[in-house]
C-alpha positions in Angstrom: 237.8 -3.6 149.0 234.8 -4.1 146.7 234.9 -0.4 145.8 238.5 -0.8 144.7 237.7 -3.9 142.6 234.8 -2.0 140.9 237.3 0.7 140.0 239.6 -1.7 138.3 236.7 -3.5 136.5 236.0 -0.3 134.6 239.4 -0.3 132.9 240.4 -2.4 129.9 243.5 -3.6 131.9 245.6 -2.6 134.9 249.1 -3.3 136.2 250.1 -4.7 139.6 251.3 -1.3 140.6 247.9 0.2 139.8 246.1 -2.5 141.8 248.4 -1.7 144.7 247.5 2.0 144.5 243.8 0.9 144.8 244.7 -1.1 148.0 244.9 -4.6 146.5 248.2 -6.3 147.5 250.1 -8.6 145.2 249.0 -11.6 147.3 245.3 -10.6 146.9 245.8 -10.0 143.2 247.1 -13.5 142.9 244.1 -14.8 144.8 241.7 -12.9 142.6 243.4 -14.2 139.5 243.1 -17.8 140.9 239.3 -17.3 141.6 238.6 -15.8 138.2 237.8 -12.3 139.6 240.7 -11.0 137.5 242.6 -12.5 134.6 246.3 -12.4 134.2 247.0 -11.4 130.6 250.8 -10.8 130.8 253.5 -10.5 133.5 252.2 -7.8 135.8 249.1 -7.0 133.7 245.6 -8.0 134.6 242.0 -7.4 133.4 238.6 -8.0 134.7 236.3 -10.4 132.8 233.5 -8.0 133.7 235.0 -5.2 131.7 232.5 -4.1 129.0 234.3 -2.8 126.0 232.9 -1.4 122.8 233.5 -3.6 119.7 235.9 -1.0 118.3 237.9 -1.1 121.5 238.3 -4.9 121.2 240.1 -4.4 117.9 242.8 -2.3 119.5 242.8 -3.5 123.1 245.9 -5.8 122.9 247.9 -3.2 121.1 247.0 -0.6 123.7 248.1 -3.0 126.5 251.4 -3.7 124.8 252.2 0.0 124.0 251.3 1.2 127.5 253.4 -1.4 129.2 256.7 -0.7 127.4 258.3 2.3 129.0 258.5 5.2 126.6 257.4 2.9 123.7 255.8 4.3 120.6 253.5 2.4 118.2 255.3 2.2 114.9 255.7 0.5 111.5 253.2 -2.3 110.8 251.0 -1.5 113.8 250.9 2.2 112.9 250.2 1.3 109.2 247.3 -0.9 110.3 246.0 1.8 112.6 246.1 4.5 109.8 244.7 1.9 107.2 247.7 2.3 105.0 248.3 -1.5 104.6 246.4 -4.7 103.9 248.8 -6.6 106.1 247.6 -8.3 109.3 249.1 -7.3 112.6 250.5 -10.6 113.8 252.6 -8.9 116.5 252.7 -5.4 117.9 255.4 -3.1 116.6 256.7 -0.8 119.3 259.6 1.6 118.9 262.0 2.3 121.8 265.0 4.6 122.1 268.4 3.0 121.1 269.5 3.4 124.7 266.5 1.5 126.1 267.6 -1.7 127.7 265.5 -4.9 127.9 262.2 -3.8 126.4 260.0 -6.9 126.3 256.4 -7.8 126.2 254.5 -10.8 124.8 253.8 -10.7 121.0 255.8 -7.5 120.6 258.3 -6.7 117.9 260.6 -4.1 119.5 262.4 -1.7 117.1 265.2 0.4 118.4 265.2 3.9 116.8 266.9 7.3 117.0 265.0 10.6 117.1 262.1 9.2 119.1 260.5 12.7 119.5 259.9 13.4 115.8 256.3 12.8 114.7 255.1 11.4 118.0 251.5 12.0 118.9 249.2 10.8 121.7 246.0 8.9 120.9 243.4 7.1 122.9 243.2 3.4 122.1 240.7 1.2 123.8 240.3 3.8 126.6 244.1 4.1 127.1 246.4 7.0 126.1 249.3 5.7 124.1 252.0 7.2 121.8 252.1 6.6 118.1 254.2 8.0 115.2 252.1 10.2 112.9 251.3 9.2 109.3 254.3 10.9 107.7 256.8 9.5 110.1 255.3 6.0 109.7 255.6 6.2 105.9 259.3 7.3 106.0 260.1 4.6 108.6 258.4 2.0 106.4 260.9 2.9 103.6 263.8 2.7 106.0 262.9 -0.5 107.9 260.3 -2.5 105.9 260.1 -4.0 102.5 259.7 -1.7 99.5 256.3 -3.2 98.5 254.7 -2.4 101.9 256.3 1.1 101.9 255.2 2.0 98.3 251.6 0.8 99.0 251.4 3.0 102.1 252.9 6.0 100.2 250.4 5.6 97.3 247.4 5.4 99.7 248.7 8.5 101.5 249.2 10.5 98.3 245.9 9.4 96.9 244.2 11.0 99.9 242.7 7.7 101.1 243.1 8.8 104.7 242.8 12.6 104.2 244.7 15.3 102.5 248.4 14.5 102.4 250.8 17.0 104.0 253.7 17.1 101.5 255.5 19.9 103.3 255.6 17.8 106.6 256.6 14.7 104.7 259.5 16.6 103.1 260.6 18.0 106.5 260.7 14.5 107.9 262.6 13.2 104.9 265.3 15.8 105.6 265.3 15.2 109.3 265.5 11.4 109.0 267.9 11.5 106.0 265.6 9.5 103.8 266.2 11.2 100.4 265.1 8.1 98.5 261.5 8.7 99.8 261.5 12.1 98.1 262.3 10.4 94.7 259.4 8.0 95.1 257.1 10.8 96.2 258.0 12.9 93.1 257.6 9.9 90.8 254.1 9.3 92.1 253.0 13.0 92.2 254.2 13.8 88.6 
């Protein structure tokens, strides 16, 4: 049993199902939570107070927990803008996109956004030691124009085009504009480039 506990202590967080796979029953998990061996951070999600994370991991740990606990969720909009350093806004809640058909997606401090075309621009990254999905920069910028205020979207587009986060991929941006039917973004892009 101690060996299984040690295994879970090396992870930033784990679910009830993952604990059961390690041979720890739900009843034992509740017991360990009551004794302080584990800490319950959300419904069905636990962590060990002994987990030693890097400072950089701490910054993203809560977002990683939220994204990995929403089935087929993808980090989007404000959370993605913060990750790519395309906004000065604070991430007060975690923005997670789910498919339009997805029923009852819920997690504490999450802003769930229902979207179509969930495959376009999705990439996998490692956040606080956990593999999660996030929309790439170009998709995030276009979604910002579609779903956020114009000021936030324009600031993100300017930073992107100025090369603040690397060389902009205008061809990819234009492909996404067409695929997502966001022709207004093309006008803003042309105005900033010329």
